C-alpha positions as CSV (number, residue, x, y, z in Angstrom):
1,M,-28.6,5.9,25.8
2,D,-25.6,7.6,27.3
3,H,-22.8,8.0,24.8
4,R,-20.3,6.7,27.4
5,Q,-21.9,3.3,27.9
6,S,-19.9,0.5,26.4
7,H,-20.7,-3.2,26.6
8,A,-18.9,-6.2,25.3
9,G,-22.0,-7.5,23.5
10,A,-23.4,-4.2,22.4
11,P,-24.1,-3.7,18.7
12,E,-21.4,-2.0,16.8
13,T,-21.9,1.2,14.8
14,V,-21.3,1.7,11.1
15,Y,-21.4,5.1,9.5
16,V,-23.7,5.5,6.5
17,P,-23.3,9.1,5.4
18,A,-26.2,11.2,4.3
19,P,-26.4,12.1,0.6
20,R,-23.6,14.4,-0.3
21,P,-24.4,18.0,-1.2
22,P,-24.5,18.8,-4.9
23,A,-21.0,20.4,-4.8
24,L,-19.6,17.1,-3.6
25,Q,-21.6,14.7,-5.8
26,L,-19.8,12.6,-8.4
27,V,-20.8,14.8,-11.3
28,D,-19.1,17.8,-12.9
29,S,-19.8,20.9,-10.9
30,P,-20.0,24.3,-12.7
31,S,-18.7,26.0,-9.6
32,R,-15.1,24.8,-10.4
33,T,-13.2,27.5,-12.2
34,D,-9.8,25.9,-12.3
35,G,-10.5,23.8,-15.4
36,H,-10.9,20.5,-13.5
37,S,-13.9,18.4,-12.6
38,S,-15.2,18.5,-9.1
39,H,-14.6,14.9,-8.3
40,A,-11.6,12.5,-8.4
41,F,-12.9,10.2,-11.1
42,D,-12.4,12.5,-14.0
43,R,-9.0,11.4,-15.1
44,Q,-6.6,13.1,-17.4
45,S,-4.2,11.3,-19.6
46,P,-0.5,12.0,-19.1
47,S,-0.4,14.0,-22.3
48,A,-3.4,16.0,-21.3
49,A,-2.0,16.6,-17.8
50,A,1.3,17.7,-19.4
51,G,-0.4,20.2,-21.6
52,S,-2.5,21.6,-18.7
53,P,-1.5,25.1,-17.6
54,H,-1.1,23.6,-14.1
55,A,1.2,20.9,-15.3
56,V,4.5,20.6,-13.4
57,K,7.7,20.4,-15.4
58,P,10.1,17.5,-14.6
59,N,12.8,18.6,-12.3
60,Y,14.8,15.5,-11.5
61,L,17.9,13.8,-12.8
62,S,17.2,11.7,-15.8
63,K,17.8,7.9,-15.5
64,T,19.6,8.0,-18.8
65,S,22.0,10.7,-17.7
66,L,25.7,9.8,-17.4
67,L,25.9,10.7,-13.7
68,Y,22.9,8.5,-12.9
69,L,24.3,5.5,-14.8
70,L,27.8,5.9,-13.2
71,C,26.2,6.0,-9.7
72,V,24.1,2.9,-10.5
73,G,27.2,1.1,-11.8
74,N,29.2,2.1,-8.7
75,I,26.5,0.7,-6.4
76,I,26.2,-2.5,-8.3
77,I,29.9,-3.1,-8.2
78,A,30.0,-2.3,-4.4
79,V,27.1,-4.5,-3.5
80,F,27.6,-7.6,-5.7
81,Y,31.4,-7.8,-5.8
82,L,32.9,-5.9,-2.9
83,A,30.2,-7.0,-0.5
84,V,28.3,-10.2,-1.5
85,Y,30.9,-12.0,-3.5
86,D,33.9,-11.1,-1.3
87,Q,32.0,-12.1,1.9
88,A,30.7,-15.3,0.3
89,C,34.3,-16.3,-0.4
90,I,35.2,-15.6,3.3
91,S,32.2,-17.6,4.5
92,R,33.2,-20.6,2.3
93,A,36.9,-20.3,3.4
94,H,35.9,-20.4,7.1
95,Y,33.2,-23.0,6.9
96,D,34.7,-25.2,9.5
97,E,34.6,-22.4,12.1
98,L,31.1,-21.4,11.2
99,K,29.4,-24.8,10.7
100,A,28.1,-24.9,14.3
101,N,25.6,-22.2,13.3
102,L,24.7,-23.6,10.0
103,R,22.1,-26.2,9.0
104,P,22.0,-28.4,5.9
105,P,21.1,-26.3,2.8
106,W,17.7,-26.5,1.2
107,M,17.4,-28.9,-1.8
108,L,17.6,-26.2,-4.5
109,Y,20.7,-24.6,-3.0
110,R,22.4,-27.9,-2.3
111,W,22.3,-28.5,-6.1
112,L,23.8,-25.0,-6.6
113,G,26.8,-25.8,-4.3
114,S,25.8,-24.3,-1.0
115,K,27.3,-25.9,2.1
116,G,24.7,-24.7,4.6
117,V,22.2,-22.1,5.6
118,D,22.8,-19.6,8.3
119,V,20.2,-20.0,11.0
120,T,22.0,-18.0,13.7
121,D,19.3,-15.3,14.0
122,L,16.4,-16.3,16.2
123,Q,13.7,-14.3,14.5
124,W,14.6,-15.5,11.0
125,Y,15.1,-19.1,12.2
126,V,11.7,-19.3,14.0
127,F,9.9,-17.6,11.1
128,V,11.3,-20.1,8.6
129,V,10.7,-23.1,10.8
130,A,7.2,-22.1,12.0
131,L,5.8,-20.9,8.7
132,P,5.1,-24.3,7.0
133,P,3.2,-25.9,9.9
134,A,1.4,-22.6,10.6
135,A,0.2,-22.2,7.0
136,P,-2.9,-24.5,7.3
137,Y,-4.0,-22.6,10.4
138,L,-3.7,-19.3,8.6
139,V,-5.8,-20.6,5.7
140,V,-8.5,-21.8,8.1
141,F,-8.4,-18.4,9.8
142,L,-9.0,-16.6,6.5
143,Y,-11.8,-18.9,5.5
144,I,-13.7,-18.5,8.8
145,S,-13.0,-14.8,9.0
146,R,-14.4,-14.2,5.5
147,R,-17.4,-16.4,6.2
148,L,-18.2,-14.4,9.3
149,R,-17.9,-11.1,7.3
150,R,-20.5,-12.4,4.9
151,Y,-22.7,-13.5,7.7
152,I,-22.6,-10.2,9.5
153,A,-23.1,-8.3,6.2
154,S,-26.3,-10.3,5.6
155,Q,-27.8,-9.5,9.0
156,P,-30.3,-6.7,9.6
157,A,-28.8,-3.5,10.9
158,T,-30.4,-0.6,12.7
159,A,-30.4,3.0,11.6
160,A,-29.8,5.6,14.2
161,A,-28.8,9.3,14.4
162,V,-26.0,10.9,16.4
163,V,-27.0,14.3,17.6
164,R,-24.4,16.9,18.7
165,G,-25.9,19.1,21.4
166,H,-25.1,22.7,22.3
167,G,-22.8,21.8,25.1
168,G,-20.8,19.3,23.0
169,S,-22.6,16.3,24.4
170,T,-23.6,13.4,22.1
171,S,-26.7,11.2,22.3
172,I,-27.8,8.3,20.1
173,H,-31.4,8.0,19.0
174,D,-33.0,5.2,17.0
175,C,-34.9,6.7,14.1
176,A,-37.3,5.0,11.7
177,P,-40.8,5.6,10.4
178,G,-43.3,5.3,13.2
179,G,-40.6,5.7,15.8
180,S,-39.3,2.1,15.6
181,S,-35.9,1.0,14.5
182,A,-35.4,0.8,10.8
183,A,-34.1,-2.6,9.6
184,V,-31.4,-2.3,7.0
185,K,-30.8,-5.6,5.2
186,G,-27.3,-6.4,4.4
187,G,-24.9,-3.5,4.7
188,S,-22.5,-1.6,2.5
189,D,-20.0,-4.4,2.4
190,A,-19.8,-6.4,-0.8
191,P,-19.1,-10.1,-0.2
192,L,-15.4,-11.1,-0.5
193,T,-14.2,-13.6,-3.0
194,P,-11.7,-16.3,-2.0
195,F,-9.0,-14.3,-3.8
196,G,-8.9,-11.2,-1.7
197,S,-11.1,-9.1,-3.9
198,N,-14.7,-7.9,-3.9
199,S,-17.0,-9.9,-6.2
200,S,-17.3,-8.3,-9.6
201,A,-21.1,-8.9,-9.4
202,E,-21.6,-6.8,-6.3
203,P,-25.1,-6.5,-5.0
204,S,-26.6,-3.0,-4.8
205,P,-26.0,-1.5,-1.4
206,P,-29.1,-1.3,0.7
207,V,-31.1,1.9,1.0
208,V,-31.4,3.1,4.5
209,V,-35.0,4.3,5.0
210,V,-35.1,6.7,7.9
211,E,-37.7,9.1,8.9
212,E,-36.6,12.7,8.5
213,I,-35.6,14.1,11.9
214,S,-36.4,17.7,12.6
215,L,-33.2,19.3,14.0
216,A,-32.2,22.8,14.6
217,S,-29.3,24.2,12.5
218,S,-27.1,24.1,15.6
219,T,-27.6,20.4,16.1
220,P,-26.6,18.6,12.9
221,S,-27.0,14.8,12.8
222,T,-25.0,12.1,11.1
223,L,-26.8,9.0,9.9
224,L,-25.5,5.8,11.5
225,V,-26.1,2.1,11.1
226,R,-25.7,0.0,14.2
227,R,-24.4,-3.5,13.3
228,N,-23.4,-6.3,15.7
229,T,-19.8,-7.4,14.7
230,A,-19.2,-9.0,18.1
231,P,-18.9,-12.5,16.5
232,L,-16.0,-11.4,14.3
233,H,-14.3,-9.9,17.3
234,V,-14.8,-13.0,19.4
235,F,-13.2,-15.1,16.6
236,H,-10.2,-12.8,16.4
237,I,-9.8,-13.1,20.2
238,V,-10.0,-16.9,20.2
239,S,-7.7,-17.4,17.2
240,G,-5.1,-14.8,18.4
241,A,-5.1,-16.1,22.0
242,F,-4.5,-19.6,20.7
243,I,-1.4,-18.5,18.8
244,A,-0.3,-16.4,21.9
245,L,-0.6,-19.6,24.0
246,C,1.5,-21.6,21.5
247,L,4.2,-18.9,21.2
248,S,4.5,-17.7,24.8
249,G,3.0,-20.5,26.9
250,P,0.6,-19.9,29.8
251,G,2.6,-16.8,30.6
252,F,0.6,-14.9,27.9
253,L,-2.1,-14.7,30.6
254,F,-0.1,-12.1,32.5
255,G,-0.1,-9.9,29.4
256,A,-3.9,-10.5,29.0
257,A,-4.4,-9.4,32.6
258,L,-2.5,-6.2,32.0
259,V,-4.4,-5.6,28.8
260,S,-7.7,-6.0,30.6
261,L,-6.6,-3.6,33.4
262,N,-5.9,-0.9,30.8
263,F,-9.5,-1.2,29.5
264,F,-11.2,-1.1,32.8
265,C,-8.9,1.3,34.7
266,I,-7.2,3.7,32.3
267,A,-9.5,3.9,29.2
268,P,-12.5,5.2,31.3
269,L,-10.5,8.0,32.8
270,Y,-11.9,10.5,30.3
271,K,-15.2,10.4,32.1
272,K,-13.7,12.0,35.2
273,L,-10.4,13.8,34.3
274,S,-9.2,16.2,31.7
275,F,-7.5,15.0,28.5
276,R,-4.0,16.1,29.8
277,A,-4.5,14.3,33.0
278,C,-5.6,11.1,31.2
279,M,-2.5,11.3,28.9
280,A,-0.2,11.8,31.9
281,I,-1.6,8.8,33.8
282,M,-1.6,6.6,30.8
283,W,2.0,7.3,29.8
284,V,3.4,7.0,33.3
285,S,1.5,3.8,33.9
286,H,2.7,2.1,30.8
287,I,6.3,3.2,31.1
288,A,6.3,2.0,34.7
289,I,5.0,-1.4,33.6
290,L,7.9,-1.6,31.0
291,F,10.4,-1.0,33.8
292,L,8.6,-3.4,36.1
293,N,8.6,-6.2,33.5
294,F,12.3,-5.6,32.9
295,H,13.1,-5.6,36.6
296,A,11.1,-8.7,37.3
297,G,12.1,-10.6,34.2
298,G,8.5,-11.6,33.7
299,Y,6.2,-13.0,36.3
300,K,5.8,-16.5,37.7
301,F,2.7,-18.6,38.4
302,A,4.6,-20.0,41.4
303,W,3.8,-16.7,43.2
304,F,0.2,-17.7,43.0
305,G,0.6,-21.4,43.9
306,L,0.5,-22.5,40.2
307,S,4.1,-23.4,39.7
308,F,3.2,-26.3,37.3
309,L,2.2,-23.6,34.7
310,D,5.7,-22.1,34.6
311,N,7.3,-25.2,33.0
312,L,4.7,-26.7,30.7
313,W,6.9,-26.0,27.7
314,T,9.6,-23.7,26.6
315,P,8.1,-20.6,24.9
316,L,9.4,-19.5,21.6
317,I,8.7,-15.8,22.5
318,R,8.6,-14.6,26.1
319,W,5.2,-13.0,26.9
320,N,6.8,-9.7,28.1
321,T,8.5,-9.4,24.7
322,Q,5.2,-9.7,22.9
323,Y,3.7,-7.3,25.5
324,N,5.7,-4.4,24.1
325,M,3.6,-4.6,21.0
326,A,0.4,-4.7,23.2
327,I,1.5,-1.4,24.9
328,L,1.4,0.4,21.5
329,R,-2.1,-1.0,20.8
330,M,-3.4,0.0,24.2
331,I,-2.2,3.5,23.8
332,S,-3.8,3.7,20.4
333,F,-7.1,2.5,21.8
334,N,-7.1,4.9,24.7
335,N,-6.2,7.9,22.5
336,D,-8.8,7.0,19.8
337,L,-11.5,6.6,22.5
338,W,-10.7,9.9,24.2
339,E,-10.6,11.7,20.8
340,S,-14.0,10.2,19.9
341,A,-15.5,11.3,23.2
342,L,-14.2,14.9,23.0
343,V,-14.3,15.9,19.3
344,G,-15.5,12.7,17.5
345,E,-18.1,14.1,15.1
346,D,-16.3,17.3,14.2
347,R,-13.0,15.5,13.7
348,R,-14.6,12.8,11.5
349,E,-16.3,15.3,9.3
350,K,-13.1,17.4,8.8
351,S,-11.0,14.3,8.1
352,L,-13.3,13.0,5.5
353,Q,-13.5,16.4,3.8
354,K,-9.7,16.8,3.9
355,H,-9.0,13.4,2.4
356,E,-11.6,13.9,-0.4
357,R,-10.0,17.2,-1.3
358,T,-6.3,16.4,-0.9
359,C,-5.5,12.7,-0.5
360,I,-3.9,11.0,-3.5
361,A,-4.3,7.5,-1.9
362,C,-8.0,8.0,-1.4
363,A,-8.4,9.3,-5.0
364,Q,-6.6,6.3,-6.4
365,I,-8.9,3.9,-4.4
366,R,-12.0,5.7,-5.7
367,D,-10.5,5.5,-9.2
368,Q,-9.9,1.8,-8.9
369,N,-13.5,1.2,-7.8
370,K,-15.3,3.6,-10.1
371,H,-18.0,1.0,-10.8
372,A,-19.0,0.9,-7.1
373,A,-17.6,4.1,-5.5
374,A,-20.6,6.2,-6.4
375,T,-22.9,4.0,-4.3
376,L,-20.5,3.4,-1.4
377,P,-19.9,5.5,1.6
378,Q,-16.7,7.5,1.6
379,E,-15.2,5.5,4.4
380,A,-15.4,2.3,2.3
381,V,-13.1,3.8,-0.4
382,S,-10.7,5.6,2.0
383,C,-7.1,5.0,2.7
384,Y,-5.6,3.7,6.0
385,K,-4.7,7.2,7.2
386,C,-8.3,8.5,6.6
387,R,-9.7,5.5,8.5
388,T,-7.3,6.2,11.4
389,E,-8.1,9.9,11.6
390,C,-11.8,9.4,11.5
391,P,-13.0,8.6,15.1
392,R,-15.6,5.9,15.7
393,A,-18.7,6.4,17.8
394,V,-18.0,5.9,21.5
395,P,-20.3,2.8,21.8
396,E,-18.0,1.1,19.3
397,Y,-15.1,1.0,21.8
398,T,-16.3,-2.2,23.5
399,F,-14.4,-4.8,25.3
400,S,-14.9,-7.4,22.6
401,A,-13.7,-5.0,19.9
402,Y,-10.7,-4.0,22.1
403,L,-9.6,-7.6,22.6
404,G,-10.2,-8.4,19.0
405,Y,-7.9,-5.5,18.1
406,M,-5.3,-6.7,20.5
407,Y,-5.2,-10.3,19.3
408,Y,-6.0,-9.8,15.6
409,L,-4.0,-12.7,14.2
410,P,-2.5,-11.2,11.0
411,L,-1.0,-8.3,12.9
412,Y,-0.6,-9.8,16.4
413,M,2.8,-11.5,16.2
414,A,4.9,-8.9,14.5
415,G,2.8,-6.1,13.0
416,P,2.6,-3.9,11.0
417,L,1.0,-1.6,13.7
418,S,-2.5,-0.4,13.2
419,S,-4.8,2.1,15.0
420,F,-8.0,0.9,16.7
421,N,-10.0,3.2,14.4
422,A,-8.6,1.6,11.3
423,Y,-9.2,-1.9,12.7
424,V,-12.9,-1.2,13.3
425,S,-13.3,0.5,10.0
426,Y,-11.8,-2.5,8.1
427,M,-14.1,-4.8,10.0
428,H,-17.1,-3.0,8.5
429,Y,-15.6,-2.0,5.1
430,P,-12.9,-4.3,3.7
431,Q,-9.9,-2.6,2.0
432,R,-10.3,-1.7,-1.7
433,S,-6.8,-0.3,-2.3
434,M,-5.4,-3.7,-3.4
435,V,-7.9,-6.3,-4.6
436,G,-7.9,-9.2,-6.9
437,S,-4.7,-9.8,-8.9
438,A,-3.0,-6.8,-7.2
439,T,-3.1,-8.7,-3.9
440,W,-1.5,-11.7,-5.5
441,R,1.1,-9.6,-7.2
442,Y,2.1,-8.3,-3.8
443,G,2.4,-11.9,-2.6
444,L,4.7,-12.7,-5.5
445,R,6.8,-9.7,-4.6
446,W,7.0,-11.0,-1.1
447,L,8.2,-14.4,-2.5
448,G,10.9,-12.6,-4.4
449,H,12.1,-10.8,-1.3
450,A,12.1,-14.1,0.6
451,F,14.0,-15.9,-2.1
452,M,16.6,-13.1,-2.2
453,L,17.1,-13.3,1.6
454,S,17.2,-17.1,1.6
455,T,19.8,-17.1,-1.2
456,L,21.9,-14.6,0.8
457,M,21.7,-16.8,3.9
458,H,22.9,-19.9,1.9
459,Y,26.1,-18.3,0.6
460,V,27.0,-15.4,2.9
461,Y,26.9,-16.4,6.6
462,I,26.6,-12.9,7.9
463,M,25.3,-13.5,11.4
464,A,27.4,-16.7,11.9
465,M,30.6,-14.7,11.2
466,L,29.4,-12.0,13.5
467,L,28.5,-14.3,16.4
468,T,31.4,-16.8,16.1
469,P,32.7,-15.9,19.6
470,T,29.6,-17.4,21.2
471,A,29.3,-20.3,18.8
472,P,28.6,-23.7,20.5
473,A,30.7,-26.7,19.9
474,G,30.0,-28.8,16.8
475,G,26.7,-30.5,16.8
476,A,25.0,-28.2,19.3
477,D,21.8,-26.3,18.7
478,P,22.0,-23.2,16.6
479,L,22.7,-19.9,18.3
480,T,19.7,-17.7,19.0
481,T,20.4,-14.0,18.9
482,T,18.7,-11.3,20.9
483,T,19.3,-7.6,20.9
484,A,21.9,-8.0,23.6
485,T,23.9,-10.8,21.9
486,V,23.9,-9.0,18.6
487,T,25.1,-5.8,20.3
488,K,27.9,-7.8,22.1
489,A,28.9,-9.3,18.8
490,I,28.9,-5.9,17.0
491,E,31.0,-4.5,19.9
492,A,33.4,-7.4,19.5
493,L,33.6,-6.6,15.8
494,M,34.4,-2.9,16.5
495,E,37.0,-3.9,19.1
496,A,38.6,-6.0,16.5
497,V,38.5,-3.1,14.1
498,T,39.7,-0.4,16.4
499,G,41.9,-2.4,18.8
500,L,40.2,-0.5,21.7
501,P,38.1,-2.0,24.5
502,S,34.4,-1.3,24.5
503,T,33.2,1.5,26.8
504,T,29.6,0.2,27.0
505,T,28.2,-1.7,30.0
506,T,28.6,-5.2,28.5
507,T,31.5,-7.6,28.9
508,L,32.8,-8.9,25.6
509,A,34.3,-12.2,24.5
510,P,37.7,-12.2,22.8
511,G,37.8,-11.2,19.1
512,P,36.7,-14.1,16.9
513,P,39.3,-15.8,14.5
514,V,37.2,-15.1,11.4
515,L,37.3,-11.4,12.0
516,D,41.0,-11.5,12.9
517,S,41.7,-12.8,9.4
518,M,39.7,-10.0,7.7
519,T,41.0,-6.7,6.5
520,F,39.6,-3.4,7.7
521,S,37.5,-2.9,4.5
522,Q,36.1,-6.4,4.8
523,K,35.1,-5.8,8.4
524,S,33.4,-2.6,7.4
525,V,31.5,-4.4,4.6
526,L,30.4,-7.1,7.2
527,F,29.0,-4.3,9.4
528,F,27.1,-2.9,6.4
529,L,25.8,-6.4,5.6
530,V,24.5,-6.8,9.1
531,L,22.3,-3.8,8.6
532,A,21.3,-5.1,5.2
533,F,20.3,-8.5,6.7
534,L,18.3,-6.8,9.5
535,W,16.4,-4.7,6.9
536,A,15.8,-7.7,4.6
537,K,14.7,-9.9,7.5
538,F,12.2,-7.4,8.9
539,D,11.0,-6.6,5.3
540,V,10.2,-10.3,4.6
541,I,8.5,-10.8,8.0
542,W,6.4,-7.7,7.9
543,R,5.5,-8.1,4.2
544,F,4.2,-11.6,4.9
545,F,1.9,-10.5,7.7
546,R,0.7,-7.5,5.6
547,F,-0.1,-9.9,2.7
548,F,-2.0,-12.1,5.2
549,A,-3.9,-9.0,6.4
550,L,-4.7,-7.9,2.8
551,L,-6.3,-11.3,2.1
552,D,-8.5,-10.7,5.1
553,G,-9.6,-7.2,3.9
554,F,-7.2,-5.2,6.1
555,D,-4.7,-2.8,4.6
556,P,-2.1,-1.9,7.2
557,P,0.9,0.4,6.3
558,E,3.9,-1.0,4.5
559,D,6.6,-1.1,7.1
560,M,9.7,-1.0,4.8
561,P,8.6,1.1,1.8
562,R,12.2,1.9,0.8
563,C,15.7,0.3,1.1
564,F,17.4,1.3,4.3
565,A,20.2,2.9,2.3
566,N,17.8,5.0,0.2
567,T,17.5,8.0,2.6
568,V,18.1,11.7,2.3
569,N,18.1,12.6,6.0
570,I,17.6,11.2,9.5
571,Q,13.9,12.0,9.5
572,S,13.3,10.1,6.3
573,F,15.4,7.1,7.5
574,W,13.2,6.6,10.5
575,R,10.0,7.3,8.5
576,D,10.8,4.4,6.2
577,W,12.2,2.0,8.8
578,H,9.2,0.4,10.5
579,A,7.0,2.9,8.9
580,S,3.8,1.9,10.8
581,F,5.7,2.6,14.1
582,N,6.6,6.0,12.8
583,L,2.9,6.7,11.9
584,W,2.1,5.6,15.5
585,L,4.7,7.9,17.0
586,V,3.4,10.9,14.9
587,R,-0.2,10.4,15.8
588,Y,0.1,9.4,19.5
589,M,3.2,11.3,20.6
590,Y,4.4,13.9,18.2
591,I,1.1,15.6,17.5
592,P,-0.2,15.5,21.2
593,M,3.1,17.1,22.3
594,G,2.6,20.1,19.9
595,G,3.7,18.9,16.5
596,S,5.9,21.1,14.5
597,R,5.6,23.9,17.1
598,T,7.7,22.0,19.6
599,K,9.7,19.6,17.4
600,F,13.0,20.7,19.0
601,L,11.8,19.4,22.4
602,S,9.5,16.6,21.4
603,I,12.2,14.5,19.7
604,F,13.9,13.9,23.0
605,P,11.0,12.1,24.8
606,I,10.1,10.3,21.5
607,F,13.5,8.7,21.1
608,F,13.7,8.0,24.8
609,F,10.5,6.0,24.5
610,I,11.8,4.3,21.4
611,A,14.9,3.2,23.3
612,I,13.2,1.8,26.3
613,W,10.4,0.2,24.2
614,H,13.0,-1.8,22.4
615,D,15.1,-2.7,25.4
616,I,16.0,-1.0,28.7
617,E,19.7,-0.7,28.4
618,M,22.1,2.3,28.8
619,R,23.6,1.8,25.3
620,L,20.2,2.5,23.7
621,L,19.8,5.6,25.8
622,F,23.2,6.8,24.5
623,W,22.1,6.0,21.0
624,A,18.8,7.9,21.4
625,L,20.7,11.0,22.7
626,F,23.1,10.8,19.8
627,I,20.3,10.6,17.3
628,C,18.5,13.6,18.9
629,I,21.7,15.7,18.8
630,G,22.0,14.9,15.1
631,F,18.4,15.8,14.6
632,V,18.7,19.4,15.9
633,P,21.0,20.8,13.2
634,E,19.0,18.9,10.5
635,I,15.8,20.6,11.7
636,V,17.6,24.0,11.6
637,V,18.9,23.5,8.1
638,T,15.6,22.1,6.9
639,T,13.7,25.0,8.3
640,F,16.0,27.5,6.8
641,F,15.7,26.0,3.3
642,A,12.0,25.6,3.6
643,S,11.6,29.4,3.8
644,K,9.5,30.9,1.0
645,T,10.6,34.4,1.7
646,N,14.3,34.2,2.1
647,K,15.9,35.7,-1.0
648,L,19.1,33.6,-0.8
649,V,17.1,30.4,-0.6
650,L,14.9,31.4,-3.5
651,R,17.9,32.3,-5.6
652,I,19.6,28.9,-4.8
653,K,16.4,27.0,-5.7
654,R,16.1,28.7,-9.0
655,H,19.5,27.2,-10.0
656,R,18.5,23.5,-10.3
657,L,22.0,22.1,-10.6
658,L,23.2,24.1,-7.6
659,W,20.1,23.1,-5.5
660,R,20.5,19.5,-6.5
661,S,24.2,19.5,-5.7
662,L,23.6,21.0,-2.2
663,R,21.0,18.4,-1.4
664,I,23.2,15.6,-2.6
665,C,26.1,16.8,-0.4
666,G,23.7,17.1,2.6
667,T,22.4,13.6,2.0
668,Q,26.0,12.3,1.8
669,L,26.7,13.9,5.2
670,C,23.5,12.5,6.6
671,L,24.5,8.9,5.6
672,M,27.9,9.4,7.3
673,E,26.2,10.7,10.3
674,L,23.8,7.8,10.6
675,T,26.8,5.4,10.3
676,L,28.6,7.2,13.1
677,A,25.4,7.2,15.2
678,N,25.2,3.4,15.0
679,L,29.0,3.1,15.7
680,V,28.8,5.3,18.8
681,G,25.4,4.1,20.1
682,F,25.9,0.3,19.5
683,A,29.7,-0.2,19.3
684,I,32.5,2.0,20.6
685,G,30.4,3.8,23.2
686,T,30.7,7.4,24.3
687,S,33.7,7.9,26.4
688,G,36.1,6.4,23.9
689,T,34.5,7.9,20.8
690,G,37.4,10.3,19.9
691,A,40.1,7.7,20.3
692,G,38.0,5.1,18.6
693,L,37.5,7.2,15.5
694,R,41.1,8.2,15.4
695,Q,42.0,4.5,15.4
696,L,39.5,3.8,12.7
697,F,41.1,6.4,10.4
698,N,44.5,5.0,11.2
699,E,43.4,1.6,10.0
700,M,42.0,2.9,6.7
701,T,43.9,2.6,3.5
702,T,44.2,5.4,0.9
703,G,41.9,3.5,-1.5
704,Y,39.3,3.0,1.2
705,L,39.4,6.8,2.1
706,I,38.8,7.7,-1.6
707,Y,36.2,5.1,-2.5
708,T,34.0,5.3,0.6
709,P,33.0,9.0,0.0
710,L,32.4,8.1,-3.7
711,L,30.1,5.3,-2.6
712,F,28.2,7.6,-0.2
713,F,27.9,10.1,-3.0
714,S,26.5,7.5,-5.4
715,A,23.9,6.5,-2.8
716,A,23.0,10.1,-2.1
717,T,22.6,10.9,-5.8
718,L,20.2,8.0,-6.3
719,A,18.2,8.8,-3.2
720,T,17.9,12.5,-4.2
721,Q,16.8,11.5,-7.7
722,E,14.2,9.2,-6.3
723,R,12.7,11.9,-4.1
724,D,12.7,14.4,-6.9
725,Q,10.9,12.0,-9.2
726,K,8.4,11.2,-6.5
727,T,7.7,14.9,-5.9
728,Y,7.1,15.3,-9.7
729,E,4.8,12.3,-9.8
730,T,2.9,13.5,-6.8
731,A,2.2,16.8,-8.4
732,Q,1.1,15.1,-11.6
733,L,-1.3,12.9,-9.7
734,K,-2.8,15.9,-8.0
735,I,-3.5,17.4,-11.4
736,K,-4.8,14.1,-12.7
737,Y,-7.4,13.7,-9.8
738,G,-8.1,17.4,-9.4
739,L,-6.8,17.6,-5.8
740,Q,-5.7,20.6,-3.9
């Protein structure tokens, strides 16, 4: 069978690795001379690790030190008193002006004296309103999905071998005694329990009986198992398409048509064109569609004589908004397919070896599953990044798997983003990184975050105060915010702060009365709380869908691993804000464009794409340019201090206090730079930046000028301490698991 053939109903392919060589088996190897076992399951106690000659000495600020405690106290006072309490008092004092955007408080908060809940933000409002009625549907989805997993795991599978030829071509041969296909009962998947874990009484994995294939040394083979997972993909398609229809109306069919065109027109290009040509056509096509969707404002069925479909019901989310997420998944599918066709087997082998030698996440998963890891293939106990980096066999890139990936319900509506390789891998081998009670503890943490955000919205009406200019008359429906309306409101806020007209392309409403009554410091705090609300909102939404995916055996990346204010540079800020999107950018843009060799040039197209992917507006292009300009000196400074031969750098690093102080000052400047980037990109624009900043400084009081740098210093100190401690813990884990 030609390796390029792909059919919607074709059996899927699951990798079952051949027995590991002795040096990689899960026993102590005498070839190791560094004092550690050859596998990741030999654990050292913390005391043993500390006494090892390879142990790393702690090199971070103690949490009991006076400086650390003063910084924590300063942050607590600033957040809870100067921010939350003060803004809550303002919200209560201006309740009459804000009540149009409020709804009656929930029962618990009504007893605690709340006057209303802020429902101004569309995403937060829709999430809160839609979650209760959607919960039964999600439970049914999980039940059916898990039943299908058990059914597929119980079906016979077929053993095969993938052979790499001299010319780089790949062919698939069934292999079994007597020349017939070998039936493999079950599979390597253990049945899932209803609580998101693998059953403690796992059945022994099946033994794949395959006749020895005589191959030349130049044509190594990898043992495969072909299993038909099409029923699971079809279920994902149907369940996801139903939600898409409910959210976007019949218009979602336009997106489905574009998704299908990508599979049949762009994905097969690797058969005829070079990799560079395929990449160029793909990127130009998808960016052109983004601009076309923006220019047309979506498409209409009336153009095809089906005007009745345009007004069946009002969609909660426009299909072209949801289509932006689909573009990322289509690019992921295309790249993963082309990588598999070009260097699939070699890349897979190297990735598995690299993660076995160096990956802490993979080592922790193996450690958590010691009772079963020795009998499981390495892929089954691998992390998300390993599953992403390991290409699948070309026949697995079928139309059913493609659509199942596009409409996979837990990740369809909001993410987190996932690669196609990881999606297929998790369909065969459910995640083992967070099982049993760990999954439910994660769900409880999500409830804690949701409770915190709900409490904030009941007492501090952040978005209502920000959007008062566009508030409807009393009794009207709540305001729904979009990127444009939030931007206009922020611009109105900045105009009220600076007294200067905006220089961006939007026309603004007059300054709201609530903001007119606020001091400069209060307005600054409100701007900070807007960022805090956006972070908390996305954190709650993304954690919910990740928890949903974990229950289904899928472990996508955590999108908000750190607080938005816990950052040490621009790069780390964007790495931790929508982290799955950052991983996507690194894999599908940064690395193909040359990686670290061309980082000075690659940041410009990357942030250009980020800007137009979010919204095609000039203000976002200004913002992207400002961020890129800020990136360049950061890269220069980082590269300089990363040198291992510069005597000055080595001398500075030997003085721990001096090195830590320099990093804290750099982090402090970075936080100020990020603040200015948001002001220039989203508020006062470009042509009036100098005058706007001068006006800002003129409005500042002496106390504000003194306290704000101290606040940035406190945040920078805590962020630097957290990174230093993380570095130390990472080094200890490498010693513990015997990793390189």
